[in-house]
N, C-alpha and C positions, 0 to 999 in steps of 0.2 A: 380429667375424663375420656380427653379426646385420644383417640388413634390418628395415624394418619391420615388415615381416609373418613373420619369422623364416622365412622358404621358404629351403629348400637343395635347391638342383639341380634345382630346379622343382616339388618337393615342399612344400605349408605344413604347419608343423611348430607343437605348442604350444611357449610359451616356455619355457625352461630356464632357472632361479634357480640361483645357486653353491651352495644346499641339495640341488641333485640332485632336488627333485622338483617335478614337470609343472604348471605353472600357466600357462590359457589367459589370453589379454587380453583386455580388456574389448571386447568387438564391440560394432555396434548389437542393439536389443534386437528382432531381425524373425525371423521363425521361417525356419526353414534346414530347408531336404529334409533327409531322411535317404539314404543310400545305393541304399534301396528305391525312392525317388522323384526319382530323379537324372535319369531319362530325362524325365518331364514338365515338372520346372522347374531351369532351368542354373544351377549353382553361381557364384561369383564367378569370375572369370577367374583363374588363376593362371600366375606370371611370373616365370620363372627368373631369378635375382640369380647376380651372381658373391660368392664368400666377402669376397673383399675391396673395398670400394667405395670405390675412391680414384682420382686419379688418375694416370695412369702417365706416366714420366719419357720411356718409351721407347715407340712405338707398336707395337700387336700382342700377342701372350703372350709373356712373359719367364719364362722356368722360375726354380724358386727357385735351383738350385745356379748358375745364370746371376746370378742377384742375387747370392750368397753370393760369386759367384767376384770380381764387379766389386766388391763393399763391401770385398775384402780390397784388392784392388789400388788401388781409392782409398784405404784407409788408411795404404797404404806410401806413396804419391804425395804424400799429405796431409803424411806423418809427415816427408819427403824436402822438399818443399815449404817448413816451415814452419821447418826447420833451416837450410834455404838463405838466406829471406829475413829470418831471426834476425840471420846472418853477415852479409848486404848490407846491412844497416838500417848495422849496426855499423860497415862498412867504409864506407858514404855519410857517416857521422856522423862516422868520425874525416877523411874526404876534406874534409866540409865546416869543421871546424874547421883544417885545416890550410890550406885555400884562403881560407880567412875572414881569419887570420889573415895570409896572402902578400899581402891584398888589402890591408888595413890599412897593410901597409909601403908597400904599391907607391904607395898613394896619400897616404899621408904623404911620402915624396920625392916624386912629382911636387908636393904642396904648398907644402913647402919651396924646391922650385926653381922654382915661381911666384911665392915671395912673393921670393926673390933679384933675380930678371928685373926685378920692379916695383922693390925697393928700389934696382937700378942705374940705373935708368933715372930714377926720383926724384933720384936725386945727379946725375947726370950734369944732369937739367933745371936743379934748384937752383944748382948750378955755373955753368954757361952764363947763368941768372938774375944772378950775382953779377958776374958777369964784363962784363957789359951794365950792371951798376950803376955797378960802379967809372968805364965810362968815360961820361959824361953826354951823350947823344944828344937832339936832338929826334925828334921821332913821324916823322917823315919820312925820320930816316937808318935807321931799324929795318930797313927793307926792305933796304939792303946788309949790314948786319951779319947780318942770318940767312943770305945766301947765301955767308957766308964759312963757316958751319959746317953744309956738308953732312956730314961725318962723322959728325953725329947720324942721318940717314938710315939708320942700322942700328938704330938703338934707337924710330925713331919714323915714321909715315907720312908726318909733315908737323908744319913747326911754324910757329907764328904767334905775334903779340902785340897785345894789346888795349890800348887806354888807359884812365884811369881811370873814366871814363863808358862804357865797354864797345865802343866805337866799335872797327871792324878796321883796326890802320894797318900792319901787316904782314904776310903770309905767304911761305912759302918754295916751294910748289910752283903756288898760287894767285894770283899777285900782284893778275890784273886783278881779281881780286874786294874788293880793299880798298877800303874806303868803303860798302861795298852791304848792309851788314848793322848791326844792333847788337848786342850778348850781354849786355849791362846784366841781363836777366831772366834769363838762363841761371842753373842752382843751381850750378855751379861758379864762376860769375864772382861771386855773391853770398857762397858759404863762403869764397873765398879772401880776398877782401876783407873779411869779418868776423874768420877766423882767422889774416890775416896772416901765411901761412905756404901749402906744398903742398898737393894736394889731390888727389886720384882720384874723378871723377867715377862715378856710375852709367852705366850703359851707355844710349845714347842715341844718336837721328838725328841726321847732322853740315846744321846750317842752310844750309852751303852745297853741301857734295858729296849729299847725301839716303841717304850709308853709315850703317850702323852703325858706332860709333867709341865708343874710350872715351878720354877728357880725363885728361891731369896737369898741373896748374898749376905753375908759382913765381911769385911776386911780385917785381918789379921797384920798389926805394925812389926815393927823389928826395933831396937833400940834407938836408931836415928828417926823413926817416925815414916819408913816406907815403909810400901805394903810389902809383906813378907810373903804371906798367903793370905788363901781366901776360903774363909766358914762355905759352904753351899746346904741349903737347906731343900729338899726334894717334896712337893708335892706331887704326886700322884694322880691325875684328873678322872682314871677311870678306874681307880680302886677305892676305899671308903676315905672319905676324909670330910670335910664340911664342904667343901665346893662339890663334892658328887653329889651327900646328903640333898643340897638346893635341888638337884637335877629329879630325885625322888620325889620331892614334895610335891603338891598340887594349889591349883586356883581353884577353889569348889570340890567339885567331882572329878569333872573331867580337863582341868585347866593345868598349868605348867611352868615352870620356870626357866629360863634357859643365861647365859651371857657371853656376850661377846667381847671380844678384843678392841680395840683400837682400829686392828687394822680389818676387820669384819670377821675373825674366826672363830669358834666355837671354843670357849673355852668351859664349859658345861653344857648340855644338852640328854634330856631324857634318849634319846637316841645314841648310843656311845660313838655309833659309827662316824657322826656327823664331829665330833668332838678333833680340833684343829683342821676340819674342812671350812672354804670359806663360805660366809651366809650368800653368795652368787652359783654356788656351786651346785649343778645338779638342775638350774633354773628355778628351785624352790626359793624367794625373796618377797616378804610382803611389803608391801606399797610403803608401808610408814617406818621404814627401819632405817632408808636412805633419810628421812628428817630426823629420828633417832640419833644416827651419826654425825649429822650436823648440827646437834645441840639441843634440841629437844625433848626435855623429861615432863615426863606427866602420863595421863590415860585418853587415845584415843579411839577411834571405832576402826577399823581395819580389818583386812584379810590376816588369817594365821597363815601357816606355808605349807599347808592340806588345801590352802584355797577356803576354807570355812568363814565364814564372817564368823569376828572376836571383837572383844576389848583387849584392847594390846598396853600396857604399860609402861616404861620406859625409867630408869634410873641408873644415872652415871655413878660410881663406888668411886669418893672419894681416894682410897691409898693405890688405886693402879689405873682407872681413867676406862674400869672396862664398863660397858653397859649392861646394867641387869634390866631383863624384860621378862614381864608375866603376862601371859596368854590366857584367858578366860572366853570361851566359846558363848556368843550371844543366844545361840539353843536352850544353854543352860541357863546365862544370866537371865531370860526375859520371858523364862519358861510359863509364869504367870499371867504375863499380859498375852501371850498366845492361847492359855486357857480362855481369858476371859473373848478373845474374837471367834473363839468356838462356841460358847457361850449364846454370842451375839446372834450369829449363823442360826442356830437351832430358835431361838425366841422367834426371828424373823419370818421361819418357814413354818412356825406353828400358826404366828399371827396371819399369812396367807392360805390355810387351810381354813381359818375361821372367818374369813372376809368375804375370800373369794364366791362363795355359794350367796352369800348374803346380797353383795353386789350383783349375780348372778339374778337375781330374783327380782330385784327393782329397777335393772335396766330392761329385763324382759317384757314390763308392763310399758315401758315408756316407748318402746322401740314397735310396738304391736300396727300403729297406724305406718310406719314407714315399708311394715312386711306385707302390707295389702297394695301400696302404690309399687312394689317393685315385682308382685304379681302381676300388674297391670302393664308394668312397660316390658316385661319378658312375651307379653302376647302381641305387642310389637302395634304393626299395620290394622291389625283385624279389636285391638283392643278397646275395648266401650268406656268412656269417661264415667265420671262420679254423675250420681242420680240428683242430687242436689247441686248447691254452690261451692265451690273451694274454701276450705277448713281456712278461719284466721291465721294461719300458723305458719311456719315453713316445708312443712309438706305439703299442705297447702300449693303454695307459691311454686314448690316442685312439680307438684302435677300439671296448674296450672302452663310454665314451662314446655313441660314434656309434649302436650297437645298442641302447641303452638309451633316446636320445632319440626313433630310430623309434617303438620301444613307445610311448611315452607320448604320441606325437604322434597314431599311430592312434586311443588309446582317448580325445583331446580331440577329435576329429575327429565321433566318432559324438554323443560328449557334445551339441556345439554344433548341431548338426542335428536334433535332439533337439526342442531347445529354440527354433530358430528356425521350425521347422514351427507350432508351436505359435503363436507371436508371429503368423506372418504370417496366422493366422485372423483373430484381434481386428482387427489393420491392415485388410484387405480389407471386413470388414463396417463401419468408420468412415465416417460421410459426408462427410468432407474428403481432400484427397491428405496422405499420408503415406511420406514417404523418406528416404532419406539419400544423402547425396552424402560423396566421399572428400575428401579435402584437390587432389587433382587435378583436382577439380570434376566427376569422373566419377561416375553412379548407381550403388551399390550394394545399393539395395533401394528400390522402389516398390509401392506398393499398386495393388491392380483398379480403384481412383477415375482413377487417370490414363487409362484407357480412354475415360471418360465427357468428359474434361477436353482430354485431346491427342491420341487416338485412336491412343494405343499400349499394349498388353499388359503388365503387371508382369514376365510372363516377357522380352519382348523389353529390358527395362528397364536390367537391372544390365548395367555396363561401357559402356554409353551414356554421353557427355557433359550438359553441362545444357543448351547450348545446341542440340543435337539433339533432346532432348525438347521443352523447351518453344518450342524458335522464336526466330529471332534478334532480332525484336522485342519479343519479352516479356524476353528475356536480356539486352538494352540496361539497360532498366528497373530490373531485379533484380542488375547486378552491382557497384552498389557496396554495397548491402548482403550480397551475397553475400562480399564481399571482406572484410567487416567481420566475418562470423560465421566466417571464417579466421583473423579474426586475434584470436579468443577473445573476442570480443561478441557477444552474444542482441543480435537486432534483432526490432523489429515496423514492418511497414510495409501501405499499401495499395495497389495499381496498379488502373489499366484495362487494359483486353486485347481484341482482338477473336478473339470463340470464337463457331463455328459462326454464322459474318456478322453477328454481334451484339454491343455493345458492354457488356461486362462489366465487374466490380469484385472482387476478389481482395483478402482480408485475410491478409498472408504473415506467417509465426513462422521464424526461423532461429537455432538454438540451438548453440551449437560442443559439438563432440565432444573432450573436453581428456583427456588420457592421465595418468597418476599424477606424472610427469612434466614438467607443465603444455604439452605440445608441441599444438597441435591436429591432431587424425588424421582430423577429416571435421565436419558439420556434419547437424543432424535439420530435416526440412523439414513442416512443417503450414502448409495452405492450405484456406481457409474462402471459399465463393460468398458476397459480400454485397450482391451485385446491387441485391434489392431494396429493402435499407438505404440504399443509396449512392441509388437514387431519391428516398425519401422527404425525403429528407436536404438532397438537391438545388433540389425543388421549394420548403420552408423555405428554404433560403438566399435562392433567387432574391426569394421575396417579401419578404424581410427588408434583402434588396440594396438594393430596388428604392425602398423606403422611407428607409433611409439616405441614396440616394444624393440623393434630394430634399431630405434636409435638412441632409446635409453643405454640397449646395450653394447653399442660401440664403444670403443676408448678412445674416444672423442667428441670433443666439441662440436654438436652438429647443429646447427640454426638456420632461418631464413631471414631474410632480410629487403623489406620493399624497396621502393625507390625512394620512400624519406628517409632512408636508412633508421628504421624502425624493426624491430623484433616483430615476428608474425608467431615464431616458434624456436624454442631449444630445449634440447633435451636434459635429462637429468645428470649428464654429467657437468654440466653446469654448474650445478650448486656442490657437487663432489670436490671441481677441479677450482671454479674461482670464488666461492663459497659463499655465492652469492644465489637465494633461492630464485629457479626458474619460473616460478609463477609471480614472480617480483619483475622480471626483464621482459615478457611478453609485452608490446606495445607501448614499450619505452625506445627511444633510440640509443646507438650505439655512445654517442657523445654522453648520454645521461645515465648510461648502465656503467661504462668503464672511466668515462672523465674526458676532456676537451683533449689531454697530450695523447692517450693512447689513439685517438681517435684520428690527431692530426698525424699519427706516424702511421694509419693505415688507408688516412682516407682517399690516395692517389689510389690504389691496389683495388677500392672499393667501387671506384668512379670508372675504373678499369672494366670489371666485372656487371658492371650497369651498362655498359658500353657495348658488352655482348663480347668481351674474352673471359678464357678462363684463366685463372692469374694462381701462381704456386710461391711462394715465397716464404724463408724462414726469418724470425727476428727475438730478440731476448723481450722476456714478458716482464716488464716493468712494474704491469698493474696486479703482479701475482707478488705471494710471500716468497721472498728465499729467491735462489738466481735462477728463475726457469728458462728455457729457450723453448719458443714453439715452431711450427712448420704449421702452415696455413694454406686450405685450397679455397677458391670463390669460385662457384658453380653459377654460371648466368640462366637463368629461367626465362626461356625465351618461347612466348604463344604459339600459336598456329599463325597469328597475322605478323608474327620476326620480331614485336617489339617485346624488350625487356621487362618485365613484371616484377623483377626483384634477382636477386642470388642466393644461393646455398652456400652456406660455409661451413668447414671441415676443418678443425686446427686443433693439431695431434703435437701431445706434451713430447719433446724428444731432448728432455735434459739430465736423463738418465744414459742415453746414446751418447750424448756427446760428453759427460762427465767419468763415463765407463771407463777410459782410455787414462784420463788423467788420473783418477782412482786409484786403478791398477798398479800405474808406476810410483805414486805415492805408497800403495802398502808394499810393494816393493822395496822400496827407500825405507820405510818405519821397520818392516822386519827384518833387514840387515841392522838398521842402528839399534832395535831392543835386544838380536839375540848378541850381536857382536861386542853389548856391554853386559852380558849375563855371564855369570863365574862359572860358566859350562857350557859342553860342545853339545849345539844343535845344530843338529842336519837332517835329511829326507834323504833315502834311498829309494829308487826305482825298482820294480818287481825283477828286473835284471841284477840287483845287487850292485847297481853304480850309485853313486855320491850326487844328486841333482841340485842341491843347497849345502852351503856348510857356512856354518859363519866362523869369523878368523881366528877363535882358536886353535884349530886343526892346525894352522900353519904350523905353529911351534907346538905342537902336542906329537904331531907327526914329522917336524921338523922339515918341512916341503912345502912350496912356494903353493898359494889358494888358487891357481891358475893349473897346477897340474892335480893338483885334489881332483876339481869339477871334472866328472866326468868317466874317474876310474873305480875299478871296482875298488870295493872294502875291501875283500879277503889281500887284496895287493898289496894294501897300505900295513898291513897284520902279519905278527911271527905267527909261524906254524898255528902256535896251542892258541894264540888269541883270536888267531880264524876261524879256529875249531867252534871254539865258543858264540863268538860273534854269529856265524853262519847256524849255528843249532839253535838259538834267539831269532834270529830273522826268521828261519824256514817259519817256527812258528807262528811269530806275530803274521804273516803272509795268511794264515789262514784263520786270522777276525780277533785273536787274541793278543791283548796288551800285556807285553813279557816286562819282567824286570829281575836283573841277577846282576852281582857282586863278580867282579874280579879283579886283577892285581897285576900291576906292568913296572918295569923298573924305567924311573923316569929322572933325568939327569944324575945318573949314578945313586938314586933314592928309591926303595920300595915304594909307589905309590898304591890308595887303596880305590878304588870307583864303583860308584851305583848307576847302574845304566838301567835305563827306559824303554823299549821301542814299542812303539803304539801304530797299529794298522791305519793308514789312510785308505778310505772305501769310497767309489763314486758311486752314481745315482740309483744304479745298481746293485748296490751290495758287497760287488765284488772288490778285493784289495788290490789297488796301484802301487802300493808301495809304503814304506815306513818312515816313519819319525822318528829319529833317537834323541835319547836327552842322557849325557855322561855327565856325572857330577864327581867331583874330589873328594870323597869320605875320609880321609887318614885321620886327619883330628879329632873326627867321630869316632873312629877305632880305637885309635891310642885311649882319649878319653874311657871308651866303655869298657875297655881291659882295665884301666886303674877303675872304675866307678865296681867293677867284679871283685877287684881285692877288697876296698875299703869297706863292701858291704858285708866281710866274712870274718873282719875282725875289729875288736871296739879301738876305738883311735886312743883312747886314753890310757890304755896300758897294751896294747898289743899284743892282748892275747884274741883266741876267737870269740866272737859274738853268740848270740842266742841261736842263730841260724846257722853256721858253723859248728855249735856243740849240737845243736837236734839230728846233721847230718849225719856228725862221729858217733853221737849216742845210737842212730838207727843201726849204723853201719856194724859197731858192737855188739847190739843185739843179733843180730846175723848169724856172725862170728862165733857167738855165745850158742846160739841153738846148733849150730853145724858142727860144735867140738865138746859142748855139755860143759864147758867152763863158768863160773862165775862172774859176774859183773857188778859194780856197783855205782852208784852214783852219790857225791857227798855233795851237798846244799851249805855255801857257809855266808853269814854275815859277818857284820862287825860289831860289837855289842855299844851300844849308846854313840853310834856312829853321829848323829845330830849333834850330841853337843860336842864332836870336835870341828862339823861346821859352822856353830855358833861362836865355838872360842877361836877358831883359827881362818877364819873363811873359807871359801870355797877351794880357794889355792893351796888353803892347808891341807885340807880332806883330799884334793887330787893328788898329793907327796903320798899322803899313807895310803890310799887305792893304789899306788902305782906298786909300792914297796910291799906291800901285801900279796899282789900279787906275785912279785919277785919272788918274797919268801914260800910262796904256794906251790912255786914252779919248780924251787930248790927239793922239794918236801917227795915229790912223787918220782916216778921213773918216764924215761924216754918215751914209754910205749903209751903213757898214761896221759888225758889230755886234761889239760886248766883252762878255765874260759871264765869271762866276765857276763852274767847275763842284764843285769842294770843297777845302776845308784852302787849299795855296798854289796851285791848278792853276787857271789862266785859260786860255779859249779865244777867239780872235779870227777870225770870219768875215769872208771878204774877198772882194769879187764884182763884177763887170762888169768884169775885170783883162782887159789886153790881150796880154799875155805873162806870165811865171814870172819873169821879172827885176822886178818891181815887188814879191814876197814880200821879194824879200832888200833891195830900199831900205828896207821897212818895218821889217824884222828889224832891220837896221843903227839907225834911228833909234831905235826900241825902245830896244837895248842901249846907244846914247849916253845918251837921257835917263836913264837909272839909272844912269848916271854919278856925276851929284849926290846928295851924301850925304843919308840920310833921318831925321828928326831924330824920335829917338825918347826921349822922356821929359825932353830936351834933350841927349841924347847923339848927336852927326853918326856913323852906320853907313852904310858902302858898302853898298848890296845889288843884288847881280847878279841875272840872270835865264838862261835858258838857254830856244830857242827851238826847236822841232818844225815843219815846217811841211809838209803834204801839198796838192801841187795836183791840180787835174782837169779834163776840159773836156768841154764836150757833156753835163754832168751824169748820167756814167756811174758815176763810184762814189757809193753810199749815204752814210748819215750814220754808223751804226756803223765803214763804211771808211775813208772820212776820217780820224774821230778816232785810229783804231786807229793808221792809217798816221804821223800827226802824233805819237801819241805813242812810235811807234816812233822815229820820226825825231829826236824828244824825248833821249832816252835814248843815242843816236848822239852828238848834239852834247855830252852829261853826259860821255860814256866819254869824249872827246875832249878835254875839261878843262874843261868851264862857260864860263860867259860867251861863252855863240857861239851860231850857229843852225846848222841841218840842212835840207836841203830833199829831201822825195823826191816823186814823181810816182808819181800812181794810175792805172794804165792801166785 
């Protein structure tokens, strides 16, 4: 009920403790006017505050009976709500248990059904494999045998047969794909060969159709019991199948099923786009999936892929190890419990509407005496007490306490007024600003000195903010210290202000006023004018700053040593050169700062300086890091009385000057050592074109001693042609550009190739003063470049033009065809079943065939035609200058005829046939890529029609 100043309904009262005695809170010790003086000196403003200083939930005045009625109604509603929520939670847990058990039973039943379907299909596939095994067939006959078993269409999307090398030899639905792909690297093929038993693959994308599938295999054995073929059953995950049916099924009305492989890939999902995607792709991953992948089976509450709360069930399939998952949204599962919750809320609201008015009437009757007391307290000082004795209840006790409190407040106010009046007399006669500011930054008191400082009388100060009294500019400067005082810290600071048109300085002290509970109620202000003191300090500081600035910017150690050999001054260079902070040097002796050895080395010179002689000497600086050398000057400080008070010391580091000559000589030796051992000519030519520096290789290059080369004109050592090339490069380099050029010259009877670089050397103003030359022998690189150029255009195995060379020749032929209107053709050839040759005879046998094949092709065409090898077993023939397309057919038949002669492969005769695709064009209208593409397409048509033949297409 107490406010910060114990004010009740606009009247300021003394603080009342539990004992009932009146105790006034500690106020600033300033004079306060008595009631008689209140007309001349304003008192502190009294602000009425409410009895309960707390934030209200309901805006506007709310009566006590309204709050009581609301509390009773809320208690009843809370009780009903708690009971209802408890009942709903019990029901919900029961529903969750029942639904979870049902989900476990459902997903287990679905898993058994899937396992049975896999087992039935695997058994059917194995029986078919054994039937094919009992009746031996060559690979070419499996196609007809498969087509006799269309009854398997109900089990599999497609059936196919692979041989032991993974070649596709039969396919029920796609017979045209036979021989186009090899499956020997597929996991299911490798696992079947290794286990010699039926396999169910992981989900994958079909190599033939590109669709998501699951493969079931069964081995077919030959008479020796080895696997000769593999029967493949394909289940398309995106078409109608028992797996596809699962993704259409639902758990409840909105739930669904999906299947994950061992690797976390979707085998089945209502969204077909997610099939074969990893569970983690796209960031949609239920937290419970990791637990299920680790081995958990059953039902738990988690989140679905869309983030919604759901009951998720997991069961692992025994046949494949896949994870069957069922998702049942809790919004549907617990719909009944949610309805109960809403019904409970409606019942609680109805109870509140019925019980609230009844509670209102009962409480209003009990609070009527308290309402009359409130009216009396609102009247304040002029209130009239009760006509009779106080009632014997809580309200009577409250009335008695109120009357006692009012009497105590009156006595305390009179005592405070007397004390404040006396203290104000003292404060107004202090030659400084004295004031008190409350925690809201408003003045409670200020002495008459404020009138001289800020032009505002003491009577006008109370109630004004600090900003209003001292002005905006001074307030900004003082604000950080003001905040510190209000945080409980005493602060002292100086501030520069503009007052009465002049710059003045104040020394300010803020002392916080902390009550018995440790709460800051305000702070005391004391301000002195220190303008004259500041002016004196500034004059002295300015003089010292000038001296310090000069000394600190000298490139030497400057100090002052007294007669006791102690430093009285040192500049900033001591810190940068010696590494000793200047502030730690002043007041210490030379021996203490640099050690006894250094002091002993300079003691005689210091003694001479203190005797009045100026001393200058050089010495090695053993006290500094590195091999340093110092020049020292000691200048005695002789007073008017002729006595030496000390001496000035100035020490300069001359290490660089001493080392410069040695360094220059060492650099010259190093430069000669480096350049003489470089495998290149290195030189410097001045602006007149004369050699200023050359390494030793020039002696053998020019055949002249180095002594004669130094200072010679460069052009005088070259032949006339070489001198012209050099001079042109030299002149360009002198313009500020780096010049690189190649040239050749006869050296020792051989022609050598060189690469030269001329780099301009400029002075500080950016003008070229000469040129540095670097000449490298690049003869070997030049020869290698020519060899690589030849290798880049011809095939290394057959010696025929490669793809790059072929493309160039076809482009030039196209230009000639466009010019003369003739017909040109591109023939695209490859060897039929060349892979079987490599498999049978190895790559060396395959290389033998390729070389002989290229030789026979070259013999079948004219010299004006071009035979080239693209890559592998692919060859291209360029025919140009044709009269008609029929000539292409003649050449193609000739090639096929020539290839009928057996190839000799390591002593074994082998027939190697070829398929040919021919693309013709007239008037050069078709580009290189277009001709090659049409020829390649024609080649595939020739292969599809049975190989060992040709197909011709015309490019328009």
